[in-house]
Every structure is written in C-alpha cells, then in structure tokens.
N, C-alpha and C positions, 0 to 999 in steps of 0.2 A: 091562620098560618102561624106555625111555631118557628121562632128564630133561634138559631144556634148562638150560644154565648161566645163561641170561639170566633165567630165572624166579627164581633164588635169589640174584642179585647185583645191587646197585644201582650199583656203582662200575665204570665202563668200564676204568679203569686196572688193576684187579685181575682183571676177568673176561676180557679179551682174552688175556693170557698163560695163564690157567687153561684156556681152550678147547683148548690143544694137548695136555693131559694125557688119559690114559684116563679113562673115566667114574668108575671107582672112585677114582683119585688126585685127580681134579677135585673130587669130592664131599668127600673127606677134606680137601683143601686149602681148599675153601670153608668148611667147618665150622671149621677152625682160624683162618682169616683173619677171617671174619665173627663168630665167637663170642668171639674173644679180648677185644675191648673190653667186651662184655657181662659176661663172667666177671670182669673186673677191677672193674667197677662194682658187681657183686653180692657181692663179698667181704665177709663180715661183719666188723664192727668189734669189737674186744675189749670186753667189758663194763667199764664204769667201776667201780672198786672203791669209790669214794665213794658212800655212800647218802644221797640227799636225802630228808629227812622232810618231808612236806607242811606248809606254813606254817599256823599256827593263826590268822594274821591275814589277812584278805581284802585288805588294802592292800599286801601284799608286803613289809612292813618287818620280817618275821621270817624267820629261816633256821636250819635245823638240818641239819648234815652229820655223818655218822659213818663211821668207817673201822676195820676190824678189823686187828690186827697180823698180820704175815706168818705167825707161828707161835705156839704156846702157850709160856708161860714157867712155870717150876716154882717153887712156894713150899712152905711147910710143909704136907705131906700133901695138896697140891692142885696141879693144873695148870690154867691158864686162858689164854684168848686175850684180851689187853687190847683195849679199844676207845677210839679217839681221837674226841672229839666237839667240833665247833665249833657254838656256839649264839649267835645274834645276834638282838636285838630292839630296835627303836627307837634304833639307833646305839650300843648297848652290846654289846660282844663278850665271849664267854666261851669258854674252852678247857678241856676236861676230859679226863682219862684214867681210865677205869674199869678197874682192875687185875683184877677178877674174883676177888680173894682179899684177905684181911685184910692191912693194911699194918703196918709196924713201929710200935711204940708210941713216940711222941715228945712233945715239948712241944706243948700244945694248939694246933691250927691251924697247925702248922709241920712240913712234910715236906721234907727236903732231897732233891732229885732231880738228875739230870744229863741234859742235853739235847745232842743232836748233830744237825746238819743236813748231809746228804750226807757228804763226807769231811772236813769241817771238824773242828777240835778240839772236844771236848766241854767243857761248862761247867756249873757248879752253879747251881741256882736253888732258892729256897724257894717251895713251893706250899702252898695251903690244903688241909686235909683236909675234904672235904665229907661223906663217910661213911667208915667204916673201910676201904672199898675204892675210893673215888673221890677223885681229886685235881683241883684247879683252879688254873690259872695266875693269879698276882696281876695281871699286866698282859698280857692276851691279845692285844690288837690287833697289837703288833709281832711276836709269835710267829706269828700267823695269816698276816701278810704275808710273813714269812720262809718259812713252810710253802708258800705259793703259788709261791715261786721255787725250791723244792727238789724233789728226786726221792725222797729218803729222809730219814726222821726216826727217831732212836733215842732212846727214853725209858728211862732207867735209874732204878729205884726199889728199895726194900728191903721185901720181904714180911715178915710177922710171923715171927720166929725163923728167918730164912733169910738167906743171903748175897744181895747185890744181883743183880738180873736186868735184862736189856736187852730191851725190846720194840721190835721194828723195824717201822716202818710205811712202806709204799710210797705216798708222798703225791703222786706224779705225777698230774696231772689236776685238782688243786685249782684251778689257774689258770683252768680252763674255767668256774668259778663266780664269776669276778671281778665281773661285773655285779651278781649277787645279793649278793656280799660287800660291794661298794661301797654298795649301797642299804641293807642291813640292819645292817652291822657298824660302820661308822665314824661317829663323832659328826659331826653336820652343823653 
C-alpha cells in the first residue's frame, strides 16, 4: 500500500521536497520532521527536590517547604540524612535543620553552626536547639532570602561525641516558591 505524503504533512515547504524521496525515506523523514517538535514539548521536567507541605490555613498565609540533604552524614554510631525546613505563618518565618541524630551537648539553647552559600566563604552562627536533633535559625528571614538566590547550601554542625559534619543541600528551585514565600513569610 502506497501512502500519499499529503495525508501526513500540513506544511507545503516541508512536503514538496519530501515528495522526491523514496516512500521509505519519505516516511522516515516525515516522522523526524513532524515528530521533533512534539518530542521536545513532551520531555519530562526533572522533579523538584523541594517538598511543599499542604498549608494548614485555608487563607494561604502558611507555608512549609522541606528539602533532604544530598547525602547522609555520619555521627556517633549513626548515619542520617538531614532535612532543611522552611516554615512560615502569618508573616513569621522559621528555618530548621533536622540533623537526624543527637547534637553535641552545649550551653542551653545555643548551638554553634557554620553556614555556606554556593562557593562563598563559610561563616559561624548561633542557632537554637529545638530538640536534641533539631536546630532553628534565630533570624530566619534573611537566610531564607539568601537560600532563594543560591544553588547550594552547606550546613556544618557537630553531632554528639563526633567531629563536625557538613550537610549539603541543593537549594536550587526555591525561588520558584517566591510568591508563596512573599505571602506567608515576610512581615507585612
């Protein structure tokens, strides 16, 4: 059965030159020319690493995003994958890191950590100890804004009876949540 090229092509500029080829070559060429734009549009997008937790407030003034570290870190008799969490409600922003293991024993409510954004120089900060494995930034809003402009975030902390470890987070894509961050995180 011989197929007409006119039946499979809408574009005269492509179809006229195609008519000179053998039926097999013409079919193959038409498939390549006509299917190429469709294949490019159908390419799947990589999944976002940030996980959006559904808002507990119907007004949309609450937001929780979480992100797992790229790999596990080792502490005393345990390995864990830390989780970075941004939580905002009614203009109050919070930033947490759940280490997944006990932290070094320090002065109450004071953990010294080191932060690094992309390839910038790391710097120390004092964070609150929420639980024996969770830390909270004292001033979260500027850190969240810096995260939104960054691709990589390194969080260095000291697990219980262990040397310091670095949890690396691929924070790319946080800027996509800018409208939600603006609505829920910043004081109005």
